[in-house]
Each structure stands twice: as C-alpha cells, then as structure tokens.
C-alpha positions as CSV (number, residue, x, y, z in Angstrom):
1,M,0.0,0.1,0.0
2,K,2.8,2.5,0.8
3,R,4.4,1.9,-2.7
4,F,1.0,2.8,-4.2
5,A,0.7,5.9,-2.2
6,V,4.2,7.1,-3.3
7,V,3.5,6.3,-6.8
8,S,0.3,8.1,-6.7
9,I,1.8,11.2,-5.2
10,I,4.5,11.1,-7.8
11,F,2.0,10.9,-10.5
12,F,-0.1,13.8,-9.2
13,L,3.0,15.8,-9.1
14,A,3.7,14.8,-12.7
15,A,0.3,15.8,-13.8
16,A,0.9,19.0,-12.1
17,G,4.0,19.7,-14.0
18,C,6.5,19.3,-11.0
19,V,8.4,16.3,-12.8
20,S,10.0,16.1,-16.2
21,T,8.5,14.0,-19.2
22,G,11.3,11.6,-18.7
23,T,11.0,11.1,-15.2
24,Y,7.1,10.7,-15.8
25,K,7.5,8.0,-18.3
26,K,10.0,6.0,-15.7
27,L,7.4,6.3,-13.2
28,E,4.8,4.9,-15.5
29,S,6.9,2.0,-16.2
30,D,7.6,1.6,-12.7
31,K,4.0,1.7,-11.9
32,A,3.4,-1.1,-14.6
33,V,5.9,-3.1,-12.9
34,L,4.6,-2.9,-9.6
35,E,1.1,-3.6,-10.7
36,K,2.3,-6.9,-12.5
37,Q,4.0,-7.9,-9.1
38,V,0.8,-7.2,-7.3
39,T,-1.1,-9.4,-9.9
40,D,1.6,-12.2,-9.7
41,L,1.4,-12.1,-5.9
42,G,-2.3,-12.2,-6.0
43,Q,-2.2,-15.3,-8.3
44,Q,0.5,-17.0,-5.9
45,I,-1.8,-16.3,-3.1
46,D,-4.7,-18.1,-4.8
47,E,-2.3,-21.0,-5.8
48,L,-1.3,-21.3,-2.1
49,S,-4.8,-21.2,-0.9
50,K,-5.6,-24.0,-3.4
51,V,-2.8,-25.9,-2.1
52,K,-3.7,-25.4,1.6
53,Q,-7.4,-26.5,0.8
54,E,-6.1,-29.8,-1.1
55,K,-3.8,-30.6,1.8
56,E,-6.6,-30.1,4.4
57,Q,-9.0,-32.4,2.0
58,V,-6.0,-35.1,2.0
59,E,-5.5,-35.0,5.7
60,L,-9.3,-35.4,6.2
61,T,-9.5,-38.3,3.8
62,L,-6.5,-40.0,5.5
63,K,-8.1,-39.5,8.8
64,Q,-11.4,-40.9,7.6
65,K,-9.5,-43.9,6.2
66,E,-7.7,-44.6,9.3
67,E,-10.9,-44.4,11.3
68,L,-12.5,-46.9,8.8
69,L,-9.6,-49.3,8.9
70,S,-9.7,-49.1,12.8
71,Q,-13.5,-49.8,12.8
72,E,-12.9,-52.7,10.3
73,Q,-10.1,-54.0,12.5
74,Q,-12.4,-53.9,15.6
75,T,-15.2,-55.5,13.8
76,K,-12.8,-58.3,12.6
77,Q,-11.5,-58.8,16.2
78,Q,-15.0,-59.1,17.7
79,L,-16.0,-61.7,15.0
80,Q,-13.0,-63.8,15.4
81,E,-13.6,-63.9,19.3
82,K,-17.1,-64.9,19.0
83,L,-16.4,-67.5,16.2
84,K,-13.4,-68.9,17.8
85,S,-14.5,-72.5,18.0
86,E,-15.8,-72.4,14.2
87,I,-12.6,-70.8,12.9
88,D,-10.6,-73.4,15.0
89,S,-12.6,-76.2,13.3
90,Q,-12.1,-74.5,9.8
91,R,-15.8,-74.1,9.3
92,V,-15.5,-70.5,9.2
93,T,-12.8,-68.2,7.8
94,I,-12.5,-64.5,8.0
95,S,-10.6,-62.3,5.4
96,E,-10.0,-58.9,4.1
97,L,-9.7,-57.5,0.8
98,E,-9.6,-54.1,-0.6
99,G,-11.5,-52.6,2.5
100,K,-14.1,-55.3,2.5
101,L,-14.4,-57.7,5.4
102,K,-15.6,-61.3,4.5
103,V,-17.0,-64.1,6.7
104,N,-17.2,-67.4,4.9
105,L,-19.3,-70.1,6.3
106,V,-19.3,-73.7,4.8
107,D,-22.8,-75.0,4.2
108,K,-22.8,-78.0,6.5
109,I,-22.4,-75.6,9.5
110,L,-25.8,-73.8,8.4
111,F,-28.0,-76.3,6.5
112,D,-28.5,-80.0,6.2
113,S,-27.8,-81.4,2.7
114,G,-30.2,-80.2,0.1
115,Q,-32.0,-77.9,2.5
116,A,-32.5,-74.0,2.7
117,A,-33.7,-73.9,6.1
118,L,-31.2,-73.2,8.8
119,N,-30.4,-75.9,11.2
120,A,-29.9,-75.5,14.9
121,E,-26.0,-75.1,14.8
122,G,-26.3,-72.7,11.9
123,K,-28.8,-70.5,14.1
124,Q,-26.4,-70.4,16.9
125,T,-23.4,-69.6,14.7
126,L,-25.3,-66.9,13.0
127,A,-26.6,-65.4,16.3
128,K,-22.9,-64.7,17.1
129,V,-22.4,-63.1,13.9
130,A,-25.5,-61.1,14.4
131,E,-24.3,-59.8,17.8
132,V,-21.4,-57.9,15.9
133,L,-23.6,-56.8,12.6
134,S,-26.4,-55.3,14.7
135,T,-24.0,-52.9,16.0
136,L,-22.8,-51.5,12.5
137,T,-24.4,-48.4,11.2
138,D,-22.2,-47.6,8.1
139,K,-21.9,-51.0,6.4
140,A,-23.9,-52.8,3.6
141,I,-24.2,-56.4,4.6
142,H,-24.0,-58.7,1.5
143,V,-25.2,-62.2,2.1
144,Q,-24.3,-64.3,-0.8
145,G,-25.4,-67.8,-1.5
146,H,-23.1,-70.2,-3.4
147,T,-23.3,-73.9,-4.4
148,D,-21.1,-76.5,-6.0
149,D,-21.8,-77.5,-9.6
150,V,-23.7,-80.7,-9.0
151,P,-27.1,-80.3,-10.7
152,I,-30.4,-80.3,-8.8
153,A,-32.0,-83.7,-9.2
154,G,-34.4,-86.1,-7.6
155,S,-37.0,-84.9,-5.1
156,L,-35.2,-81.7,-4.7
157,K,-36.3,-80.7,-8.2
158,A,-39.7,-80.1,-7.1
159,R,-38.2,-77.3,-4.8
160,F,-35.4,-75.8,-6.5
161,D,-35.3,-75.8,-10.3
162,S,-31.4,-75.3,-10.4
163,N,-28.5,-74.2,-8.1
164,W,-29.6,-70.4,-8.7
165,E,-32.8,-71.1,-6.5
166,L,-31.1,-73.2,-3.8
167,S,-28.4,-70.5,-3.4
168,A,-31.0,-67.7,-3.4
169,A,-33.2,-69.5,-0.9
170,R,-30.1,-70.0,1.5
171,A,-29.0,-66.4,1.1
172,L,-32.7,-65.3,1.9
173,A,-32.8,-67.6,5.1
174,V,-29.6,-66.1,6.5
175,V,-30.9,-62.6,5.7
176,K,-34.3,-63.2,7.5
177,Y,-32.6,-64.8,10.5
178,F,-30.2,-61.6,10.8
179,E,-33.3,-59.4,10.6
180,N,-35.0,-61.4,13.3
181,Q,-31.8,-61.1,15.4
182,G,-31.9,-57.4,15.4
183,V,-29.6,-56.6,12.3
184,D,-31.0,-53.3,10.6
185,P,-32.7,-54.8,7.4
186,S,-32.0,-51.6,5.5
187,H,-28.3,-52.8,5.5
188,L,-29.0,-56.3,4.3
189,I,-28.8,-57.5,0.8
190,A,-29.1,-61.1,-0.4
191,L,-27.4,-62.2,-3.3
192,A,-27.4,-65.7,-5.3
193,Y,-24.5,-66.8,-7.4
194,G,-25.5,-70.5,-7.8
195,E,-22.3,-72.4,-9.0
196,H,-20.7,-69.7,-11.0
197,H,-18.3,-68.1,-8.5
198,P,-16.3,-71.2,-6.9
199,M,-13.6,-70.9,-4.4
200,A,-11.9,-74.2,-5.6
201,P,-12.2,-76.7,-8.6
202,N,-15.3,-78.7,-8.7
203,D,-13.5,-81.9,-9.4
204,S,-13.1,-83.4,-5.9
205,S,-15.3,-83.7,-3.1
206,K,-13.3,-81.5,-1.0
207,G,-13.5,-78.8,-3.6
208,R,-17.2,-79.0,-3.9
209,A,-17.4,-78.6,-0.2
210,Q,-15.6,-75.4,-0.2
211,N,-17.8,-74.1,-2.8
212,R,-21.1,-75.0,-1.0
213,R,-21.1,-71.9,1.4
214,I,-22.5,-68.6,2.5
215,D,-20.2,-65.5,2.4
216,I,-21.2,-62.4,4.4
217,V,-19.2,-59.4,3.0
218,L,-19.1,-56.0,4.6
219,T,-18.7,-53.0,2.4
220,P,-18.7,-49.4,3.2
221,E,-22.3,-48.1,2.5
222,L,-22.4,-45.5,-0.2
C-alpha cells in the first residue's frame, strides 16, 4: 500500500508539471512493474490457498480412512472372538480384501444337505455374527449364497429348479434370520451366485464342499 501511495503522489506531481517528461515515463514504467508484481502475488496467494485446501482435504481423507480401518479391525476382532471355535474347526474363515471384510461359512455348519432352512447349529453360529452386525451403522451387509456344480436332481427338483434357486433360498434364509436377530434390514442384501463363483475346482469332494457356502461381505455403505 505504501508503494502505491508514493506512486500516486509522484503521478499527481507529474500531472501538475512538477516532474520532467522522462521522469514521468519512468514512473509509468515502474507503476506497470509494480502492478504486475501485485497481480503475480495475487495469483501466488490463490495458488497457495488452493494447495492449503487440497492439503486439508487429503488430511481429512486420510483421517477418515484411518478411522474406517480401525473400525474394520475392531469388527474383525469381535467376529474372531465370537467365532473362535468355528474358526478353529475350519468351518468359518474371516478375510479382508480392498476394504471389505468377508466371513465365509461352509454350508454344513448352516444347512442340512439339500436344504435351505437353517439348522440348529447354523442358528447358533449366525446369532454370534448377528451380535456384531447389529452394532454396525455404516456398512452394507451382502449375504451371498453359493453352491457346487452338481445339478439339482431327484426330489429336490420339485423345490429348487437349479442351483440358482438353492443359493437364493439359502441367502434369504440367512438374511431373514439376521433381521429377526436385530440387524437393521436396510443394510441387508441377499445375493445368489449359484455355482458360478467357485472358491475351488469342483473336481473333488473337498473342492465341492468349499464351494457350497455362504459369504457375508461387509462393504462401506455409499
């Protein structure tokens, strides 16, 4: 501001005839230089302001990701504690991938062979899972039904036309049970995959047993 005041006074004097033409032209040139410097400084201030805003946004995003990661680890730990015996017997596994927590349950812990109604052991196991899921408010809970590639045959054909129907019925059975156990139904999603997303080759009894499963996948709710 002081520079502008001095320049203004000098130009006033020049206009009044108190300075020479050469001096006046030099002052004009100096004024143009000062104005450009002020413009450049203004642009630099704007750029610095943008950088500051971007930095604050990055810090906020990192903080949110750290909080989400901490919540996910806490949820995983709670599930591991409640399902310890099932995990130890390898009937349940818990894994993480790209911000998603997945609970994998083999079908025999939940359903009798060829059935879509939960058995007693299945209800006991899912009740433990529901205790944790009922506390979540920011997760979508995808319940995915999977089967092996053995076609539906015999008396089961009257109830399930294909593995699509069997996997859908099992996923719905789990979703309904979770709702009855107090899990917010607005977070629940039932999905049927039939035989089309195997975990293992279907060329052995062990592989087929791995593929007959329910996956519970927790994802950040959009």
